[in-house]
SERO-4910 file (N, C-alpha, C, O; in steps of 0.05 Angstrom, whole numbers):
BEGIN
 pado doro    nc1    nc2    nc3   cac1   cac2   cac3    cc1    cc2    cc3    oc1    oc2    oc3
  Unk    A     16    -23     -1      3      0      0     20     22     -6     43     18      2
  Unk    A     17     45    -18     26     68    -17     29     95     -1      7    104      6
  Unk    A     47    106      5     43    131     24     28    148      9     33    147    -15
  Unk    A      7    167     16      8    191      7     11    209     21     15    205     45
  Unk    A     10    238     10     13    265     22     -4    286     11     -9    295    -12
  Unk    A    -13    293     39    -39    317     40    -19    340     46      3    341     58
  Unk    A    -38    363     30    -36    391     50    -61    402     52    -78    398     34
  Unk    A    -64    417     73    -92    433     83    -89    459     65    -68    471     66
  Unk    A   -106    466     52    -99    495     41   -106    528     63   -103    552     59
  Unk    A   -117    511     86   -123    528    102   -111    533    121   -109    556    131
  Unk    A    -98    508    131    -78    517    157    -45    516    144    -25    526    155
  Unk    A    -45    501    119    -21    498    107     -7    474    123     17    472    121
  Unk    A    -23    453    141     -8    427    155     -5    414    126    -17    421    106
  Unk    A     15    392    129     27    375    118     22    356    125     26    356    150
  Unk    A     11    329    115      8    292    134     14    267    120     -3    252    130
  Unk    A     21    259    110     21    235    106      2    205    111      5    190    131
  Unk    A     -9    202     96    -25    175    104    -21    152     86    -26    153     62
  Unk    A    -11    126    100     -9    101     90    -48     87     86    -67     82    100
  Unk    A    -41     85     61    -74     76     51    -72     65     25    -53     69     10
  Unk    A    -92     50     20   -100     27     -3   -103     50    -30   -115     71    -26
  Unk    A    -95     43    -49    -99     56    -77   -126     61    -80   -133     82    -91
  Unk    A   -145     42    -72   -177     44    -78   -184     57    -56   -208     61    -58
  Unk    A   -176     68    -35   -187     88    -14   -192    104    -18   -179    110    -38
  Unk    A   -214    130    -11   -224    157    -20   -199    164    -11   -182    152      3
  Unk    A   -199    195    -28   -179    212     -7   -188    224     18   -212    226     22
  Unk    A   -168    235     36   -178    252     56   -186    285     51   -171    303     43
  Unk    A   -210    286     57   -226    311     56   -223    328     78   -227    352     73
  Unk    A   -216    323     98   -217    340    119   -192    335    138   -183    313    144
  Unk    A   -181    366    148   -153    361    154   -154    352    186   -169    360    204
  Unk    A   -141    338    187   -138    329    224   -139    355    250   -150    356    272
  Unk    A   -120    375    235   -110    398    254   -140    419    259   -151    426    280
  Unk    A   -147    425    230   -165    449    242   -195    444    224   -210    461    214
  Unk    A   -197    415    222   -221    403    213   -240    412    191   -264    408    189
  Unk    A   -224    423    176   -236    440    155   -238    413    129   -226    392    128
  Unk    A   -255    424    113   -252    407     82   -242    423     55   -251    428     32
  Unk    A   -216    430     72   -194    433     45   -169    428     45   -151    444     46
  Unk    A   -168    406     44   -150    377     45   -146    368     12   -162    355     -1
  Unk    A   -124    377      1   -115    361    -27    -90    348    -25    -70    354    -11
  Unk    A    -93    325    -45    -71    311    -47    -50    326    -67    -54    338    -88
  Unk    A    -26    322    -55      4    325    -65     10    309    -74     13    288    -61
  Unk    A     18    312   -109     35    293   -129     57    289   -114     62    310   -101
  Unk    A     74    271   -110    104    266    -98    121    249   -117    111    236   -135
  Unk    A    143    250   -115    152    223   -130    162    206   -117    183    196   -122
  Unk    A    141    199    -89    152    176    -76    181    176    -60    198    193    -58
  Unk    A    179    148    -50    201    138    -36    225    118    -60    250    116    -57
  Unk    A    210    106    -79    218     87    -90    218     63    -85    199     55    -72
  Unk    A    240     44    -95    239     17    -84    245      8    -59    268      1    -62
  Unk    A    240      5    -42    243    -11    -10    252    -45    -20    239    -61    -32
  Unk    A    281    -47    -11    290    -74    -11    287    -77     28    295    -62     45
  Unk    A    270   -103     33    276   -110     52    283   -139     55    274   -156     39
  Unk    A    299   -147     77    306   -168     80    338   -173     71    346   -154     57
  Unk    A    359   -196     76    384   -204     72    402   -186     46    425   -177     48
  Unk    A    388   -185     27    392   -170      0    398   -187    -26    390   -210    -31
  Unk    A    409   -173    -36    416   -200    -59    443   -196    -70    454   -175    -76
  Unk    A    453   -221    -72    487   -223    -87    483   -231   -112    464   -238   -124
  Unk    A    513   -228   -119    521   -237   -142    509   -270   -145    494   -277   -162
  Unk    A    518   -285   -124    519   -316   -125    491   -323   -125    489   -347   -129
  Unk    A    467   -309   -122    444   -316   -123    436   -334   -150    423   -355   -151
  Unk    A    447   -320   -171    437   -325   -191    463   -340   -199    455   -361   -190
  Unk    A    480   -344   -206    499   -356   -219    498   -389   -213    492   -401   -193
  Unk    A    505   -398   -237    492   -422   -236    522   -451   -225    519   -474   -216
  Unk    A    550   -431   -235    572   -442   -219    575   -431   -191    573   -406   -189
  Unk    A    580   -443   -173    585   -426   -144    610   -426   -136    616   -416   -115
  Unk    A    630   -438   -155    659   -433   -150    675   -417   -145    681   -405   -165
  Unk    A    690   -409   -123    695   -376   -129    727   -370   -140    748   -379   -129
  Unk    A    727   -359   -153    749   -360   -170    758   -325   -156    770   -309   -171
  Unk    A    752   -319   -130    769   -293   -123    795   -298   -103    806   -280    -91
  Unk    A    801   -326   -102    821   -339    -90    848   -338   -106    872   -334   -100
  Unk    A    835   -343   -129    864   -336   -151    866   -306   -156    847   -290   -157
  Unk    A    891   -301   -160    892   -272   -170    894   -268   -202    915   -273   -213
  Unk    A    875   -260   -215    878   -261   -244    906   -243   -253    910   -247   -277
  Unk    A    921   -229   -243    951   -225   -251    967   -236   -243    989   -225   -245
  Unk    A    965   -259   -231    993   -277   -231    991   -299   -251    970   -310   -259
  Unk    A   1013   -304   -258   1020   -324   -276   1021   -348   -254   1028   -347   -231
  Unk    A   1013   -371   -269   1008   -404   -260   1039   -409   -256   1052   -405   -276
  Unk    A   1051   -416   -236   1077   -425   -235   1072   -448   -248   1052   -461   -253
  Unk    A   1105   -452   -255   1118   -479   -285   1123   -500   -257   1134   -494   -236
  Unk    A   1115   -516   -262   1125   -548   -253   1157   -552   -267   1166   -550   -290
  Unk    A   1170   -559   -240   1190   -569   -247   1199   -586   -256   1212   -587   -235
  Unk    A   1209   -607   -272   1226   -634   -272   1230   -651   -260   1246   -668   -268
***
């Protein structure tokens, strides 16, 4: 459910309401109790990721770690 921001045009009080998309807009200001509230268009907060996160290894087929080998080092030659 999204959070909507409202502003009273009478007393200039701004507030946020966490409500369903299908819920009706707030019409009455909780401070001055006048029916002069309008919804403010905002950019929103964007995506919110909850949990432990995403890792590069989550989607790899091969889970072997190649970070132990440095790519700058040449392999050692075997001496007979």
